[in-house]
LUMKELO-919893 format. One record per atom (N, C-alpha, C, O): x, y, z. Coordinates in steps of 0.001 Angstrom, whole numbers, plus 500000, padded with zeros to 6 digits. Layout:
<rs>
XYZ ...
</rs>
This chain:
<rs>
608295460256780340 607622461160781278 606233461487780756 606037461641779550 605265461595781664 603907461962781287 603775463478781321 603787464086782390 603650464078780151 603656465534780028 602286466015779578 601756465562778564 601726466932780341 600480467575779950 600811468935779361 601466469752780008 600363469180778142 600587470464777477 599278471232777457 598326470840776782 599234472333778203 598072473209778178 598273474303777145 599364474863777032 597234474606776399 597310475639775357 596172476616775602 595016476212775726 596498477903775674 595464478912775879 595257479726774613 596000479588773641 594234480578774637 593751481215773414 594497482436772949 593998483553773077 595686482246772411 596454483324771809 596996482895770465 597031481702770163 597419483849769652 597895483535768308 599095482600768331 599312481840767387 599884482656769419 601059481788769517 600685480326769725 601569479474769817 599392480017769800 598957478630769977 599468477732768860 599668476535769065 599679478304767682 600157477472766575 601541476909766862 601894475846766351 602336477616767681 603673477134768009 603638475903768901 604604475142768953 602515475705769609 602405474546770490 602511473248769705 602937472225770240 602124473289768440 602204472081767603 603656471621767487 603932470424767568 604579472553767300 605998472195767212 606504471641768534 607305470706768553 606039472217769645 606436471707770957 605924470294771157 606641469446771689 604698470029770741 604139468677770846 604970467675770061 605241466572770537 605370468060768864 606184467150768054 607519466840768733 607957465690768754 608158467861769282 609425467651769984 609252466696771162 610097465831771394 608168466853771896 607926466017773065 607645464568772678 608181463638773281 606804464388771672 606467463017771272 607658462315770631 607866461123770861 608436463029769836 609599462419769197 610680462067770203 611521461204769950 610655462746771358 611620462430772414 611155461254773269 611848460841774198 609969460716772947 609493459529773635 608609459782774837 608294458852775580 608202461034775044 607356461332776192 605893461002775890 605459461069774740 605157460655776908 603725460401776792 603013461730776955 603009462310778040 602416462207775887 601904463574775854 600381463590775825 599750462877775045 599814464408776679 598382464696776646 598218466189776443 598938466990777040 597268466559775598 597056467972775290 595745468432775895 594726467751775783 595777469586776535 594567470148777134 594441471609776718 594932472499777412 593782471859775583 593572473245775161 592359473835775871 591455473107776284 592347475143776007 591133475815776459 590193475943775256 590641475830774115 588919476173775489 588015476374774342 588486477476773401 588350477349772184 589038478554773951 589524479633773086 590749479217772286 590953479710771176 591575478313772830 592751477851772084 592335477139770807 593021477221769788 591213476443770867 590743475701769691 590246476634768596 589977476179767484 590118477919768879 589823478900767831 591054479192766986 590943479677765860 592242478892767542 593496479202766852 594147477965766231 594822478070765207 593951476815766834 594531475586766293 593523474465766527 592940474358767606 593324473634765512 592252472650765553 592584471414766364 593746471036766516 591528470791766882 591695469570767672 592306468452766835 593098467662767348 591949468375765552 592477467306764696 593998467387764600 594684466366764650 594514468589764463 595972468768764393 596633468340765688 597638467629765678 596064468778766810 596645468451768112 596611466946768376 597566466389768917 595528466297768001 595429464853768193 596427464107767311 597037463131767749 596593464566766068 597500463885765150 598947463971765625 599693462999765510 599346465108766150 600740465295766562 601009464671767928 602083464114768157 600041464765768832 600260464256770196 599933462775770343 600344462134771309 599191462237769380 598746460833769433 597849460587770642 597857459496771212 597081461590771030 596142461439772139 594868462209771820 594894463203771093 593752461738772373 592467462385772117 592383463712772866 592961463881773939 591648464643772269 591470465961772861 590066466058773448 589079465846772743 589978466376774735 588676466547775379 588787467606776474 589043467278777633 588596468869776112 588744469947777090 587481470218777908 587456471140778723 586439469420777696 585164469655778369 585205469121779793 585415467928780012 585005470008780754 585060469604782154 583867468747782556 583892468088783595 582811468755781721 581593468043782077 581465466674781415 580382466088781421 582549466158780846 582553464777780351 583311463890781335 584127464379782116 583048462619781297 583698461629782167 583604462059783639 584576461987784391 582417462502784014 582210462975785385 582521461882786399 583054462154787475 582182460639786046 582388459535786981 583855459306787306 584172458722788342 584767459760786430 586207459561786650 586851460753787380 588051460745787652 586050461764787688 586570463006788294 587798463453787485 588930463452787968 587524463824786265 588568463963785241 589693464923785639 590863464635785387 589358466053786255 590418467017786554 591400466465787581 592590466772787524 590915465653788517 591809465047789495 592642463951788837 593839463828789097 592004463168787995 592709462083787299 593850462627786447 594966462110786482 593556463678785680 594590464270784819 595702464872785667 596880464732785338 595337465534786745 596334466161787619 597264465124788222 598475465338788287 596708463998788664 597507462970789323 598377462197788346 599418461665788731 597963462127787086 598704461344786100 599756462150785355 600418461616784465 599925463423785696 600898464277785011 602168464413785841 602119464761787021 603307464134785207 604604464356785861 605092465783785662 605841466319786478 604658466383784571 605086467737784195 603950468395783444 603318467770782593 603687469653783754 602673470416783032 603320471666782462 603979472418783180 603128471882781169 603655473089780531 602503473795779830 601722473168779114 602404475103780043 601369475919779408 602037476806778372 602821477690778719 601731476574777110 602367477339776042 601410477441774847 601116476426774215 600925478632774529 601209479894775212 600297480095776417 599267479438776562 600710481026777277 599891481447778409 599516482902778191 600390483768778157 598235483181778044 597781484546777797 597720485346779098 597805484779780187 597575486652778976 597433487512780149 596186487127780947 596207487125782177 595109486803780245 593870486402780913 594071485119781705 593620485013782846 594750484143781103 595017482892781807 595858483128783055 595563482580784117 596913483949782929 597782484224784075 596997484862785219 597218484542786387 596080485764784876 595283486431785905 594388485428786630 594280485466787855 593752484538785885 592862483561786515 593659482564787355 593249482202788458 594793482125786827 595634481157787541 596183481767788834 596160481122789883 596670482991788763 597242483646789946 596196483877791027 596520483903792214 594945484042790618 593880484303791577 593106483050791967 592080483131792643 593601481893791540 593007480638791977 591650480331791383 590888479552791956 591332480927790246 590050480643789600 590122479309788864 591191478900788411 589010478650788751 588966477343788085 587706477279787236 586752476578787573 587713478021786128 586520478092785297 586631477277784014 585778477389783135 587672476460783899 587760475501782793 588557474296783285 589063474294784407 588662473290782454 589319472054782872 590792472274783175 591311471729784150 591470473063782354 592906473285782548 593189473899783920 594077473431784632 592456474923784291 592687475572785579 592307474661786744 592945474711787796 591286473838786575 590949472856787604 592106471884787814 592448471553788950 592699471434786728 593843470526786821 594999471196787545 595628470585788410 595284472449787199 596411473159787814 596227473351789317 597199473323790071 594993473543789750 594754473699791177 594840472371791918 594966472345793142 594772471273791179 594784469953791822 596133469246791721 596363468259792419 597028469736790864 598251468979790596 599348469238791622 599393470288792262 600227468255791758 601456468403792536 602676468355791621 603817468371792083 602414468296790315 603503468217789338 604167469576789162 603596470606789522 605366469573788611 606037470813788233 605225471485787136 604784470833786190 605030472800787268 604286473570786273 605207474610785655 605859475381786359 605249474619784330 606070475570783577 605148476374782679 604313475806781976 605294477685782696 604393478571781959 605201479442781007 606188480063781404 604774479484779744 605439480305778724 604474481395778257 603674481151777354 604528482585778847 603599483656778482 603810484158777053 604902484058776493 602746484692776489 602806485323775168 601710486371775093 600539486068775322 602086487597774775 601106488683774686 601800489920774126 603012489920773915 601031490958773891 601634492214773431 602418492877774557 602155492658775739 603375493683774160 604284494313775107 603541495089776189 603871494996777371 602530495859775769 601805496675776732 601118495810777789 601051496182778961 600615494666777367 599943493763778306 600955493104779240 600676492919780424 602124492753778716 603169492130779546 603647493081780632 603885492661781765 603788494357780296 604307495334781246 603230495909782172 603547496653783100 601984495575781930 600930496108782804 601171495636784236 601493494468784452 601022496526785215 601277496148786607 600511494911787061 601021494130787864 599302494725786560 598522493546786959 599189492265786488 599264491287787232 599676492269785244 600346491082784712 601629490807785473 601912489661785821 602408491850785734 603660491659786463 603409491148787882 604172490328788392 602353491628788511 602010491149789849 601588489683789802 601930488903790692 600842489312788757 600427487917788618 601623486999788410 601667485896788955 602591487453787623 603811486671787394 604552486454788714 604982485342789019 604694487517789485 605395487399790770 604654486472791722 605281485710792458 603336486529791715 602537485642792565 602769484190792201 602971483347793075 602741483899790908 602929482517790462 604334482029790773 604514480887791196 605324482876790569 606708482491790890 606848482182792380 607515481222792767 606215483003793203 606293482794794645 605679481457795044 606025480899796085 604770480943794219 604134479657794493 604886478494793873 604451477348793976 606018478780793224 606833477712792675 606630477421791209 607202476466790685 605820478230790525 605612478038789090 606820478563788325 607287479670788590 607330477781787380 608449478221786540 607913479089785409 607055478651784643 608409480304785302 607980481224784248 609084481336783209 610197481756783524 608782480964781983 609728481129780874 609413482470780230 608517482567779391 610142483493780618 609791484855780212 609823485012778698 610687484447778028 608875485785778157 608840485991776706 610058486762776234 610683487504776992 610377486570774972 611511487261774386 611083488509773641 609921488916773678 612047489100772969 611809490309772186 611757489918770715 612643489219770223 610726490365770015 610632490035768599 609327490517768007 608603491307768614 609037490032766813 607829490424766087 606605489857766790 606573488683767159 605597490708766973 604345490303767590 603251490312766533 603518490566765358 602026490036766948 600917490086765997 600779491505765461 600866492472766219 600565491628764160 600471492953763561 601843493468763176 602738492690762846 602007494781763218 603236495402762747 604230495692763867 605362496098763602 603815495487765118 604673495887766231 605632494787766640 605395493606766386 606713495192767273 607699494285767834 608008494732769252 607822495896769606 608481493791770056 608837494130771433 608826492915772314 608772491787771823 608876493129773628 608830492031774585 607414491448774601 606433492193774585 607312490147774630 606011489488774662 605922488285773751 604954487527773809 606927488104772906 606934486972771990 607228485692772768 608207485628773511 606391484683772602 606578483442773334 607928482814773014 608372482824771866 608570482274774030 609820481560773825 609625480491772752 608596479815772729 610597480337771875 610460479393770775 610349477953771288 610957477616772304 609577477093770595 609348475719771063 610631474947771350 610691474183772313 611651475138770531 612905474413770745 613546474805772075 614081473954772786 613490476095772408 614079476540773668 613222476099774853 613747475732775904 611898476139774678 611025475640775748 611347474182776038 611467473783777197 611486473387774977 611794471961775139 613100471775775912 613177470942776815 614111472542775562 615402472436776255 615268472837777718 615852472199778594 614500473895777989 614349474370779357 613537473398780210 613727473322781424 612636472659779574 611820471705780325 612660470583780912 612391470109782016 613672470162780177 614395468963780574 615866469202780870 616605468264781172 616288470450780785 617691470708781084 617964470470782562 617169470845783424 619061469861782829 619527469716784202 620722470629784345 621766470401783736 620570471652785143 621678472578785303 622916471811785755 622841470938786620 624032472143785167 625276471460785498 625792471852786868 626871471433787286 624989472681787576 625370473105788924 626779473683788919 627612473369789769 627013474537787933 628336475126787744 628761476004788909 629947476296789068 627805476427789722 628133477288790861 627977476554792193 627921477176793254 627910475244792123 627793474462793348 628988474720794266 630136474714793822 628708474944795538 629774475211796499 630171476666796601 630974477030797460 629615477515795729 629930478945795756 628899479702796585 627702479422796521 629383480658797356 628508481484798175 628339482842797517 629294483612797407 627111483134797078 626789484420796465 626098485304797502 625219484850798236 626499486547797551 625802487543798349 625247488579797385 625992489186796616 623954488775797428 623291489708796513 622466490684797335 621597490278798106 622740491970797167 621969493014797833 621119493718796784 621617494065795713 619848493929797082 618942494491796083 617925495406796735 617752495403797954 617252496192795898 616283497162796381 616912498529796509 617808498875795739 616460499305797464 617005500646797673 616979501007799143 616016500706799848 618036501651799604 618089502047801017 617222503280801253 616900504019800322 616853503487802508 616048504638802911 616718505314804103 617005504665805109 616963506610803991 617603507376805047 616556508225805761 615917509056805115 616355508050807067 615248508719807770 615428510223807900 616513510715808213 614337510942807652 614265512375807943 613699512567809350 614214513352810146 612633511832809628 612083511741810978 611540510323811124 611917509446810348 610687510082812073 610183508731812282 609179508298811217 608772507137811191 608776509214810342 607768508929809325 608334509024807916 608012508202807058 609174510024807675 609631510313806314 611064509834806104 611816509625807056 611418509668804837 612771509229804525 613180509704803140 612337510080802326 614481509682802879 615028509875801540 615178508490800917 615862507626801466 614548508288799789 614588506969799163 614803507057797664 615203508099797144 614536505966796979 614708505910795529 613699504939794931 612892504352795652 613747504774793627 612706504025792924 613096502590792597 612393501937791826 614170502084793143 614597500728792815 613603499699793357 613232499742794530 613178498776792496 612187497767792887 612817496489793422 612173495749794164 614080496217793053 614736494982793460 614540493825792500 615032492726792759 613827494043791385 613522492940790471 614781492330789853 614870491112789698 615757493178789500 616975492630788909 617717491759789916 618227490697789559 617781492192791154 618448491399792182 617751490080792434 618409489059792634 616424490086792427 615663488849792613 615947487883791470 616146486689791692 615965488406790241 616254487560789078 617666486986789156 617883485830788791 618620487773789623 620001487286789779 620063486173790824 620750485170790630 619346486353791927 619341485329792973 618753484024792458 619289482950792727 617653484114791718 617022482915791186 617947482198790198 618009480968790178 618657482969789387 619578482364788422 620738481687789137 621129480579788769 621294482342790156 622402481754790909 621955480480791625 622691479493791657 620766480501792193 620240479309792870 620065478162791882 620358477012792208 619590478465790680 619376477421789680 620683476775789234 620684475652788731 621802477490789420 623111476953789063 623822476319790251 624997475962790162 623111476182791354 623646475445792493 624327476264793553 624884475702794496 624300477598793431 624976478435794417 624161478532795699 622938478396795684 624848478767796793 624203479179798037 624088480695797964 625072481377797677 622908481225798219 622672482661798041 622213483302799341 621208482901799929 622967484306799779 622533485186800863 621985486441800213 622708487162799525 620703486703800432 620026487807799748 619653488877800766 618940488608801733 620146490101800536 619832491221801422 618768492080800745 619007492673799694 617613492136801353 616487492894800809 616435494267801461 616266494394802674 616584495287800631 616505496664801114 615161497259800690 615026497813799599 614186497134801564 612864497754801355 612171497263800086 611536498050799385 612288495978799788 611661495383798608 610257494916798967 610050494301800013 609300495207798105 607930494750798315 607583493556797429 606516492964797592 608461493190796496 608234492038795633 608470490734796419 609203490738797408 607851489613795983 608149488323796617 609633487993796491 610207488122795409 610251487572797575 611687487308797599 611984485869797217 611116485009797367 613196485576796725 613553484207796332 613455483251797518 614116483440798539 612626482229797368 612290481395798520 613440480523799000 613468480157800175 614383480179798144 615464479281798530 616701480022799026 617686479393799412 616661481331799018 617810482117799470 617740482353800978 616675482258801588 618895482663801562 618965483057802969 618719484570803016 619532485351802521 617614484969803604 617159486357803518 617578487157804747 617410486717805884 618131488349804489 618379489344805533 617728490648805092 617569490897803897 617353491475806059 616695492748805760 617559493911806213 618139493886807299 617636494935805363 618345496169805719 617518497334805211 616974497281804108 617422498376806003 616669499552805574 617603500679805159 617454501234804071 618558501023806006 619460502146805735 620778501662805147 621077500468805145 621558502618804647 622868502278804083 623801501731805158 624607500843804881 623703502243806362 624574501745807434 624222500318807825 625112499516808107 622941499992807844 622524498617808127 623013497672807042 623471496567807332 622915498111805782 623398497298804662 624896497068804783 625364495943804611 625651498117805074 627104497999805200 627491496999806281 628419496211806099 626796497028807383 627092496119808499 626878494669808090 627716493815808378 625769494385807424 625488493019806971 626543492537805980 627019491405806070 626905493402805036 627871493017804005 629253492772804600 629944491839804191 629656493584805546 630964493394806194 631035492048806902 632074491388806888 629930491641807522 629903490357808216 629925489180807250 630478488126807562 629321489360806072 629228488270805099 630474488143804221 630761487062803708 631207489231804049 632314489256803082 633333488118803259 633732487524802257 633772487787804481 634806486752804607 634422485404804024 635299484636803628 633127485098803961 632690483794803430 632158483888802012 631621482916801482 632306485063801391 631695485319800088 632630484964798935 633804485333798929 632081484239797958 632811483996796704 632478485051795663 633348485491794912 631215485453795623 630778486470794654 629813487419795344 628823486992795940 630111488716795257 629216489744795770 628651490521794582 629406491055793770 627321490582794483 626661491311793397 625772492373794033 625009492085794955 625877493605793534 625255494749794199 624266495519793313 624505496689793015 623164494893792888 622139495648792162 621233496412793117 620008496346793012 621839497130794043 621114497841795087 621374499330794942 622504499753794703 620324500117795088 620460501575794999 620723502112796403 619801502263797205 621988502397796686 622384502899798002 622295504424798003 622813505085797103 621651504960798995 621526506416799089 622910507056799136 623773506630799904 623117508087798306 624392508806798306 624502509764799486 625602510129799900 623339510172800029 623334511130801121 622405510661802238 621430509950801996 622717511063803436 621855510813804581 621651512123805339 622456513047805221 620590512197806100 620306513407806864 621264513474808053 621399512513808810 621925514621808206 622941514763809251 622380514478810633 623030513835811457 621178514958810880 620565514741812178 619065514577811973 618336515561811851 618609513321811937 617187513080811739 616427513406813020 616969513339814123 615171513757812841 614346514173813968 613527513008814500 613065512158813738 613353512978815812 612458512008816402 611018512447816208 610754513636816029 610097511522816240 608696511861816043 608420512228814599 609004511657813678 607518513194814408 607136513642813066 607222515157812999 606626515863813813 607973515650812016 608069517094811813 606706517603811360 606141517088810395 606185518593812038 604843519089811740 604900520307810831 605722521201811034 604039520343809841 603966521504808949 603404522725809670 603584523855809216 602724522498810793 602157523615811555 603261524443812193 603113525651812382 604361523790812521 605429524467813253 606266525383812366 606879526327812863 606303525121811072 607147525943810200 606658525848808763 606142524819808327 606836526967808027 606457526960806615 607435526155805775 607076525658804708 608663526022806247 609683525284805501 610690524699806476 610822525163807609 611392523683806025 612465523102806828 613701522954805943 613590522793804727 614842523009806547 616108522835805827 616752521534806301 616942521322807499 617082520677805357 617741519419805676 619221519531805344 619584519920804235 620061519196806287 621496519153806014 621869517713805702 621658516811806513 622427517513804512 622755516167804060 624263515958804070 625030516870803763 624668514772804419 626081514395804334 626193513129803502 625259512329803444 627331512952802864 627533511776802024 627574510503802877 628127510478803976 626975509468802331 627124508149802951 628449507543802501 629032507992801514 628919506543803204 630149505861802807 629927505081801518 628835504566801278 630957504997800699 630901504191799477 631093502732799888 632218502266800066 629982502027800035 630021500670800588 630838499736799711 631686499002800216 630597499752798407 631270498802797522 632768499063797465 633560498121797502 633170500334797374 634599500650797344 635270500209798642 636395499709798626 634583500394799754 635144499960801032 635286498454801114 636284497950801629 634296497733800612 634376496274800603 635488495788799686 636167494805799983 635669496489798559 636736496114797636 638103496272798290 638988495436798108 638268497350799052 639536497575799747 639769496498800809 640877495977800939 638728496171801558 638832495112802575 639115493774801929 639925492994802430 638452493507800822 638623492246800098 640074492064799663 640639490977799782 640666493142799160 642051493086798710 643010492990799892 643966492215799864 642751493776800920 643645493816802073 643678492470802807 644737492012803237 642522491855802939 642440490593803667 642702489381802786 642787488259803284 642830489597801489 643111488497800570 641975487515800434 642196486322800223 640732488022800556 639577487123800458 639376486576799052 638967485428798880 639659487388798059 639557486926796674 638150486830796137 637934486153795131 637178487480796765 635807487440796262 635697488230794956 636383489235794765 634819487758794058 634494488500792846 633459489549793219 632437489222793823 633712490821792862 632818491907793206 632199492495791939 632907492877791007 630869492563791919 630134493093790770 629297494274791228 628408494128792067 629585495442790675 628829496638791011 627867497019789904 627960496519788783 626945497905790228 625982498406789248 626106499916789154 626360500592790151 625925500436787958 625994501874787729 624721502314787019 624574502120785812 623812502904787771 622579503455787201 622848504916786866 623012505741787765 622894505236785587 623324506562785155 622256507244784302 621450506584783645 622267508557784325 621445509360783417 622375509936782369 623165510833782666 622293509431781145 623242509792780089 622497510076778793 621297509831778675 623244510601777824 622655510929776528 623008509919775450 622268509758774480 624152509227775616 624613508309774575 625145507014775192 625461506950776380 625230506005774359 625803504719774762 627259504903775171 627708504307776150 628000505721774428 629417505936774724 629593506602776089 630521506272776827 628709507535776421 628800508192777720 628552507187778848 629220507221779881 627585506297778635 627308505273779641 628502504337779810 628861503966780927 629109503964778693 630283503086778730 631429503745779480 632076503103780307 631688505018779204 632787505720779866 632543505850781374 633468505691782170 631327506132781753 631020506238783180 631167504881783876 631629504797785014 630771503839783178 630922502504783744 632382502131783933 632749501556784958 633216502454782954 634654502177783060 635279502959784217 636109502438784961 634862504226784351 635399505046785437 635035504454786792 635858504421787706 633792503985786914 633348503402788188 634047502074788443 634347501752789593 634310501308787413 635039500040787553 636404500284788180 636823499570789091 637090501305787677 638435501611788186 638399502278789561 639212501965790431 637453503195789749 637406503935791011 637032503029792180 637579503160793275 636114502124791945 635682501237793024 636562499998793135 636509499275794130 637390499755792083 638314498618792081 637577497292792226 637909496467793077 636553497103791362 635784495875791364 636077495093790086 636805495563789212 635506493903789986 635794493027788851 634884493284787653 635280493065786508 633664493751787920 632737494003786817 631733495072787238 631336495161788400 631340495874786261 630290496859786451 629174496564785456 629426496327784274 627952496582785941 626771496469785079 626172497868785000 625616498373785975 626292498484783834 625860499876783677 624559499941782892 624390499252781886 623641500779783366 622409500980782606 621960502423782685 622281503142783632 621211502836781674 620716504205781561 619329504260782201 618408503575781758 619186505075783241 617898505183783933 617224506526783664 616409506991784462 617568507140782544 616948508411782177 615429508255782118 614915507258781611 614733509238782634 613266509264782621 612649508044783313 611562507595782951 613361507519784313 612810506409785087 612861505069784393 612198504129784830 613638504951783310 613714503693782572 614228502566783460 615090502774784314 613700501401783252 614048500109783880 613509499947785292 613327498814785738 613245501043786022 612762500882787394 611411500174787398 610441500667786825 611358499010788050 610111498271788164 609680497564786906 608622496935786885 610487497652785838 610117497025784570 610643495592784482 611533495196785233 610079494831783558 610494493443783390 611717493319782489 612456492339782588 611943494295781611 613077494217780696 614087495304781015 613791496256781737 615269495148780473 616328496115780743 617366496061779627 617365495150778798 618238497039779624 619329497123778651 620567497576779405 620569498651780005 621615496773779382 622797497073780189 624068496884779372 624054496309778284 625163497383779927 626503497094779410 627269496386780519 627376496902781632 627801495207780219 628653494486781155 630097494899780880 630600494702779774 630760495466781878 632098496024781703 633057495357782673 632825495348783882 634146494792782134 635215494280783001 636556494705782431 636605495506781498 637651494179782982 638993494621782570 639315494240781130 640189494837780502 638590493224780602 638901492740779258 638059493370778168 638333493167776986 637037494130778539 636190494736777525 634776494922778024 634533495019779227 633831494971777069 632435495181777463 631518494407776528 631909493994775437 630288494225776992 629277493501776227 627923494158776444 627524494394777585 627209494456775356 625852494997775448 624870493841775592 624964492849774870 623934493966776518 622934492925776743 621559493580776830 621357494530777586 620621493061776048 619243493548776049 618316492354776270 618516491295775675 617315492518777112 616355491440777308 615587491609778598 615637492662779234 614877490564778979 614200490592780259 615254490550781364 616408490202781115 614857490901782567 615811490894783665 616282489469783981 617387489277784488 615451488483783683 615888487101783823 616961486744782823 617956486107783169 616761487156781575 617749486878780529 619055487624780803 620139487073780613 618952488869781246 620144489646781557 620892489022782735 622122489006782756 620153488517783701 620788487860784850 621614486661784407 622712486437784917 621090485891783458 621834484735782961 623144485170782315 624173484520782502 623115486270781555 624330486780780910 625327487293781954 626534487095781817 624817487949782988 625701488440784042 626406487277784720 627613487337784958 625661486212785035 626272485073785715 627188484282784787 628149483666785247 626901484295783481 627851483685782538 629199484403782644 630250483763782664 629159485722782711 630395486499782832 631066486265784179 632292486192784258 630273486148785236 630829485876786565 631530484529786567 632591484391787176 630962483534785900 631596482218785848 632945482285785150 633881481585785535 633048483123784129 634339483305783452 635346483915784432 636497483484784491 634909484914785197 635787485548786170 636218484561787260 637376484563787679 635295483727787713 635624482714788690 636640481709788136 637562481288788834 636448481336786861 637372480414786224 638773480985786110 639767480290786318 638830482275785775 640136482928785671 640825482998787010 642042482837787103 640031483243788071 640609483310789414 641153481952789853 642231481847790439 640355480899789544 640789479555789937 642066479144789207 642946478508789786 642157479523787908 643371479194787142 644553479982787682 645658479459787829 644293481268787978 645374482098788510 645878481611789838 646789482210790410 
</rs>
């Protein structure tokens, strides 16, 4: 395979040398395209020696060959490792101020990007928006891991190790979920107060999107219910929209008979306004208003009862977003919800002080009848662990 390795100007550029060696030793035809800033971190001589190809990042050489088009057309796969925050911003906005970005705008090849930066830069809203933009365009993002960064700090932002990048570049998913129908509801419901205002919550839907992408990569058919999500939705999923808890319940009831796995990383409103007002309540008419709230139906518990009564046999996975003081308290609440809702697994997380909402990383406890497992990482990494557990549950059901 003809592989183009782009390297941008970050300290993790030194790791690209190991990736180049893995690629060349595997027999791939490798071309390296560093940015000028990347060459401040790793020398051209090293890159040429390992890749066995000449390095020429200058866009103004070989003008007669229209070099950026030639390189783009001759690449079967393009991997950028590391990808800095600056590079991601320029790429997401379609800028082409160096040879690498010109190639990326001209290529039809698969593009894989391995970001690397400090935690604060990774979590900045601009960076997260750029990541979502690139994903929506079909770019594969290999999310950074947690570990030691430049200096004394540690956290999310460490570039995926070269060995894992190499495996991810060429892995062919065994399609372990082929033929399975997943239903995933994500985001947060909104209960109307009047035609303008509503009772809502802070759920972004990012965990649900990551779960859908992971299930799709394993060959599942995915029905994705978006509850007021503003993030780009998984392009290969069958998308339905729901705003209120009642709309969500209706969609789920219709989908349940054909569902193999239902996953509910959705924040369903616990209360709804007893009688919402038409139009817009005016502050001129009254100094204060009183809202009478009534509980909404427990959608997941109801689906679990229907699932059992009708003998559908779907695997049901609920989420428990809790405000707790200790890990043990979170575990106990998750176990209680597992039993009360009568589901197969609960994913419990601590949302004290707004933690995890809209963030790229998370920390959860996976709880089922056989025990529990702590999982920490990006929402993509956590999604993979959740689906690993779901596959075990599916296997047990098939054996049973």
